[in-house]
C-alpha positions in Angstrom: 10.3 1.8 -24.4 6.9 2.9 -24.0 5.6 -1.0 -23.4 2.5 -1.2 -21.5 2.5 -4.2 -19.4 -0.3 -6.7 -18.0 0.6 -4.9 -14.4 1.1 -0.8 -14.0 2.6 0.3 -10.8 1.1 3.5 -10.2 3.0 5.6 -7.2 0.7 7.3 -4.7 0.0 7.6 -1.2 -0.6 4.0 -1.2 0.9 1.5 -4.0 -2.1 0.5 -6.8 -2.0 -1.5 -9.4 -3.9 -1.9 -12.4 -4.6 -5.2 -14.1 -6.6 -6.4 -17.2 -9.7 -8.8 -16.3 -12.5 -10.6 -18.2 -14.5 -13.4 -17.0 -13.7 -16.8 -18.3 -10.2 -16.2 -19.7 -7.1 -18.3 -20.2 -3.5 -17.2 -19.8 -3.0 -18.1 -23.5 -6.2 -16.1 -24.5 -4.9 -13.0 -22.9 -1.2 -13.5 -24.4 -2.6 -13.8 -27.9 -5.2 -10.3 -27.7 -2.7 -8.4 -25.9 0.0 -9.2 -28.6 -2.3 -8.5 -31.2 -3.5 -5.2 -30.0 0.1 -4.6 -29.3 0.7 -5.1 -32.5 -2.4 -2.7 -33.9 -0.9 -0.1 -31.7 2.8 -0.1 -32.7 4.1 2.1 -35.2 7.9 3.1 -36.7 9.1 6.9 -35.8 11.9 7.8 -37.7 14.4 10.5 -36.3 17.1 11.3 -38.2 20.2 14.0 -37.9 23.2 14.7 -39.6 22.2 12.3 -42.3 21.7 9.2 -39.9 17.9 8.0 -39.9 17.3 6.1 -36.6 14.1 4.1 -36.6 12.4 3.4 -33.3 9.1 1.2 -32.5 6.5 3.3 -30.4 3.3 2.4 -28.9 -0.2 4.4 -29.1 -0.9 3.5 -25.4 -4.6 4.8 -26.2 -4.9 2.9 -28.9 -3.8 -0.3 -27.3 -6.2 0.2 -24.3 -9.4 0.7 -26.9 -8.2 -2.6 -28.3 -8.1 -4.3 -25.2 -11.6 -2.7 -24.2 -13.0 -3.8 -27.6 -12.1 -7.3 -26.9 -14.0 -7.3 -23.5 -11.3 -6.5 -21.1 -11.1 -4.2 -18.4 -8.6 -2.3 -16.5 -9.3 -2.8 -12.9 -7.5 -0.7 -9.6 -6.0 -3.3 -7.2 -4.9 -1.6 -4.2 -1.9 -3.4 -2.1 
């Protein structure tokens, strides 16, 4: 599943988190804008073999990130 979440934990020498930030926002605004961008970036991939088709939702992560940035959100690194 390719869902991009609010908090992305990256492996490395020390643990780092990427978080979406924007001045003057509420959690409700974030959730609504995240949902809208996720919906815009989601497409259905159809795979088939032996006469069986399977539809699988996929997220274009780059499109999702660009949508969030266009709405004023920034990904910032937070070192733990």
